[in-house]
C-alpha positions as CSV (number, residue, x, y, z in Angstrom):
1,M,68.4,108.5,79.3
2,K,70.6,105.7,77.9
3,P,69.7,102.3,79.0
4,P,72.0,100.4,81.4
5,T,74.2,98.1,79.6
6,E,75.2,96.0,82.4
7,G,72.8,94.4,85.1
8,F,71.9,91.5,87.4
9,V,68.9,89.4,87.1
10,F,67.0,87.0,89.3
11,A,64.1,84.7,87.9
12,V,61.8,82.9,90.2
13,S,58.4,81.3,90.3
14,G,56.2,80.7,93.2
15,A,55.5,83.1,96.2
16,A,57.7,81.1,98.7
17,Y,61.0,81.9,96.4
18,V,60.5,85.8,96.5
19,P,62.1,86.4,99.7
20,L,64.9,84.3,98.8
21,A,65.4,86.7,95.7
22,I,64.9,89.6,97.9
23,R,67.5,88.5,100.3
24,A,70.0,87.7,97.5
25,A,69.5,91.0,95.8
26,E,70.1,92.6,99.1
27,S,73.4,91.0,99.6
28,L,74.3,91.9,95.9
29,R,73.4,95.6,96.5
30,R,75.9,96.0,99.2
31,H,78.9,95.2,96.7
32,H,77.2,96.7,93.6
33,P,75.4,99.8,94.7
34,N,75.2,101.2,91.0
35,H,74.3,98.1,89.0
36,P,70.4,97.7,88.3
37,I,68.8,94.3,89.6
38,D,65.9,93.2,87.8
39,L,63.5,90.2,88.6
40,F,61.5,88.0,86.5
41,C,58.5,86.7,88.5
42,D,55.0,85.4,88.4
43,Q,54.1,87.0,91.5
44,P,53.3,90.8,92.5
45,V,56.5,92.1,94.1
46,T,57.0,95.6,95.1
47,A,60.5,95.4,96.9
48,D,62.4,98.7,96.0
49,I,65.6,96.3,95.8
50,F,64.4,95.5,92.2
51,A,64.8,98.2,89.3
52,Q,62.1,96.5,87.3
53,V,59.8,93.5,88.2
54,I,59.0,91.8,84.9
55,P,56.1,89.3,84.8
56,L,57.0,86.0,83.6
57,R,55.0,84.9,80.5
58,N,55.4,81.1,81.2
59,S,55.5,80.1,85.2
60,W,57.2,77.0,85.3
61,F,60.2,75.5,87.4
62,R,62.9,77.1,85.1
63,P,62.0,80.6,84.6
64,K,65.7,81.6,84.1
65,F,65.7,80.5,80.5
66,E,63.0,83.2,79.7
67,A,65.0,85.6,81.5
68,M,68.2,84.7,79.4
69,Q,65.7,85.5,76.3
70,R,64.3,88.8,77.7
71,S,67.1,90.4,79.7
72,R,67.3,94.2,78.6
73,F,71.0,94.5,79.4
74,D,73.7,94.0,76.9
75,R,75.6,92.0,79.6
76,T,73.7,90.2,82.1
77,I,74.6,88.2,85.3
78,L,71.6,85.8,86.1
79,L,71.6,84.3,89.5
80,D,69.6,81.6,91.3
81,A,67.9,82.9,94.4
82,D,69.7,80.8,96.8
83,V,73.0,82.8,96.9
84,L,74.5,85.4,98.9
85,C,77.0,87.9,97.4
86,I,80.1,88.6,99.9
87,A,82.4,90.6,97.6
88,P,82.4,92.2,94.3
89,M,81.8,90.3,91.1
90,D,81.4,93.0,88.5
91,D,84.6,91.9,86.7
92,V,82.4,89.2,85.3
93,F,80.9,91.9,83.0
94,A,84.5,92.5,81.6
95,V,84.8,89.0,80.6
96,L,81.7,89.3,78.5
97,E,83.4,91.9,76.5
98,R,85.3,88.8,74.9
99,F,83.1,85.9,75.6
100,D,79.5,85.3,74.8
101,L,78.6,83.0,78.0
102,A,80.4,82.5,81.1
103,A,79.5,79.9,83.8
104,A,81.3,77.9,86.5
105,H,81.5,74.0,86.5
106,E,79.1,72.0,88.5
107,P,81.2,70.9,91.6
108,R,79.4,67.5,92.2
109,R,80.6,66.2,88.9
110,N,80.2,62.4,90.1
111,S,76.5,62.7,91.1
112,A,73.7,61.0,89.2
113,V,72.5,64.2,87.7
114,A,75.9,65.4,86.7
115,T,76.4,62.2,84.9
116,T,73.1,62.2,83.1
117,H,73.4,62.4,79.4
118,L,70.8,63.2,76.6
119,G,71.6,60.9,73.7
120,T,75.4,60.3,72.8
121,P,77.4,60.7,76.0
122,L,79.5,63.9,76.1
123,P,83.2,63.9,77.1
124,A,83.9,64.0,80.8
125,A,86.4,66.7,80.1
126,F,83.2,68.9,79.1
127,P,81.3,68.6,82.2
128,Q,77.9,70.2,83.4
129,L,77.8,73.9,84.1
130,N,76.0,74.8,87.1
131,T,73.4,77.3,85.9
132,G,73.0,79.2,89.2
133,V,75.3,81.8,87.9
134,L,75.1,82.5,84.4
135,A,76.8,85.6,82.4
136,F,75.9,86.4,79.0
137,R,75.8,88.8,76.2
138,K,72.7,90.1,74.5
139,D,73.0,87.9,71.3
140,P,70.7,86.1,69.1
141,R,72.6,82.9,69.5
142,V,72.3,83.2,73.2
143,R,68.5,83.6,73.0
144,A,68.6,80.6,70.8
145,L,70.6,78.5,73.2
146,A,67.9,79.4,76.0
147,E,65.1,78.6,73.6
148,S,66.7,75.0,72.7
149,V,67.2,74.4,76.4
150,V,63.3,75.1,77.1
151,N,62.4,73.1,74.2
152,T,64.6,70.1,74.9
153,L,63.3,70.2,78.7
154,E,59.9,70.2,77.7
155,K,60.2,67.2,75.4
156,S,62.5,65.1,77.6
157,G,60.4,65.5,80.8
158,L,63.8,66.0,83.0
159,D,63.2,67.9,86.0
160,R,67.0,69.3,86.1
161,D,68.1,71.7,83.4
162,Q,71.8,71.1,83.8
163,P,72.0,67.9,81.5
164,V,70.1,69.8,78.8
165,F,72.1,73.0,79.1
166,R,75.2,71.0,78.8
167,A,74.3,69.4,75.7
168,C,73.0,72.5,74.2
169,V,76.1,74.6,75.1
170,Y,78.3,71.7,73.5
171,E,76.4,71.7,70.2
172,S,76.6,75.6,70.0
173,D,79.1,78.1,68.5
174,L,79.1,80.2,71.4
175,R,82.3,81.5,73.0
176,L,82.3,80.1,76.4
177,W,84.5,81.1,79.3
178,V,84.4,79.0,82.7
179,L,84.5,81.1,85.7
180,P,86.6,80.0,88.7
181,D,84.8,78.3,91.5
182,E,84.9,81.7,93.9
183,Y,82.2,83.1,91.7
184,N,79.7,80.3,92.2
185,F,81.2,78.7,95.5
186,M,78.9,75.6,96.6
187,T,81.1,73.4,98.6
188,I,81.4,75.3,101.7
189,E,83.6,72.5,103.5
190,L,86.4,73.2,101.4
191,L,86.9,76.6,103.0
192,E,88.2,74.5,106.2
193,A,91.4,73.7,104.0
194,Y,91.8,77.1,102.4
195,T,94.8,79.5,103.2
196,E,95.9,82.7,101.8
197,Q,97.0,81.2,98.7
198,F,93.4,80.5,97.5
199,A,91.1,83.1,96.2
200,A,88.2,84.2,98.5
201,P,84.8,83.5,97.5
202,R,82.7,86.1,95.8
203,L,79.4,84.4,95.8
204,L,78.3,81.8,97.8
205,H,75.6,79.3,96.4
206,L,73.9,77.6,99.1
207,P,70.9,75.1,98.3
208,R,70.4,74.7,101.9
209,L,68.9,78.0,101.7
210,H,65.8,76.2,100.2
211,R,65.0,74.4,103.3
212,H,62.6,76.8,104.7
213,V,60.5,76.5,101.3
214,E,60.7,72.7,101.3
215,A,59.6,72.7,105.0
216,G,56.5,75.2,104.4
217,D,58.0,77.2,107.0
218,R,58.9,80.7,105.9
219,A,59.8,81.8,109.3
220,R,62.9,79.6,109.4
221,Q,64.6,81.7,106.7
222,M,68.4,82.2,107.5
223,R,69.3,85.7,106.7
224,Q,72.9,85.9,108.0
225,V,76.1,84.4,106.6
226,K,77.3,83.6,109.9
227,T,74.2,81.7,110.7
228,I,74.4,79.6,107.7
229,V,77.9,78.6,107.6
230,G,78.8,78.8,111.3
231,P,81.2,81.1,113.1
232,A,84.4,79.3,112.4
233,V,84.0,79.5,108.6
234,Y,82.6,82.9,108.7
235,Q,85.7,84.1,110.5
236,Q,87.8,81.9,107.8
237,I,85.9,83.7,105.0
238,D,86.5,87.3,106.6
239,A,90.3,86.5,106.7
240,L,90.3,85.1,103.0
241,L,88.5,88.2,101.8
242,A,91.1,90.4,103.6
243,A,93.9,88.5,102.3
244,D,92.9,88.3,98.6
245,R,95.0,90.5,96.5
246,T,92.4,90.6,93.6
247,L,90.0,92.3,96.0
248,G,92.6,94.7,97.4
249,G,93.6,92.5,100.3
250,D,97.1,92.4,101.8
251,G,98.0,88.7,101.2
252,A,98.2,88.2,105.0
253,K,98.7,84.6,106.3
254,V,95.6,82.7,106.8
255,K,95.8,79.4,108.6
256,A,93.5,76.4,107.5
257,L,90.9,75.6,110.0
258,L,91.8,72.0,109.5
259,R,95.2,72.8,111.2
260,R,93.8,74.8,114.3
261,G,93.4,73.7,117.8
262,L,92.6,70.2,119.0
263,P,90.8,69.0,115.9
264,G,93.6,70.0,113.8
265,F,95.9,68.5,116.1
266,G,94.1,65.2,115.7
267,R,93.7,65.3,112.2
268,A,97.6,65.8,111.8
269,L,98.3,63.1,114.4
270,S,95.8,60.8,112.6
271,W,97.5,61.8,109.1
272,G,101.0,61.0,110.7
273,I,100.1,57.7,112.0
274,R,98.6,56.6,108.6
275,K,101.8,57.7,107.0
276,R,104.0,55.7,109.3
277,L,101.8,52.6,108.9
278,Q,102.0,52.8,105.1
279,Q,105.7,53.2,105.1
280,W,106.0,50.2,107.6
281,F,103.6,47.9,105.4
282,N,105.6,49.2,102.1
283,R,109.1,48.7,103.3
284,D,111.1,45.8,101.6
């Protein structure tokens, strides 16, 4: 049998993160029934959701870069465990027919981590890429990039990979494509302002899913999107998905949450008052 050319990969170290990877893989399977999903891990895992469980050679805090070097697929989408897939995203594989690497920008570009530099500061116009979603081709240059990130991380002593990844990509000759935010959607609050003019998220990347790990309480895992984002935002996501023309939607009008009900009225009234005051103070 010919080996699959496209597939998804997770990479986690530590037993506490295995349930997150399983939950993320289950959400992925609902929208990608035919793509294999592999797991790189330092723990024994027997979950049927994974086509293969590959033991890590090096158990450390960033196993994703080992997975980049060892993925069996010609085209791979590598995901963090704190994600939930809510719509198909296999079109990213098509991007890899023309590009070597694809990722979305880090949304919090003014954070202390995002403004950390290695050596000479890089242009702000080339910000960090969020490494929670990485798509790449099987290519010696991609493997070399991952190896360079690992080596630089070990030498630098940094506990975050994105400053290092940014510098290594900047110095590489890889063909990079920057994915739209909807393929790595992190700022859930923005959805309150979304209408049908905006593309719906495909993948929610939610660091809050780590809280049960940090608290040492596996019973506090949040499994449902509705529980995580709240009923109002959940309904907004549903409406956006139904309206998204790129997902076969009908383009139906979706009203922004910010404009709904008494909270929306209060915001509009406050905005109107501020505008009138500005006009009054700025008059000749």
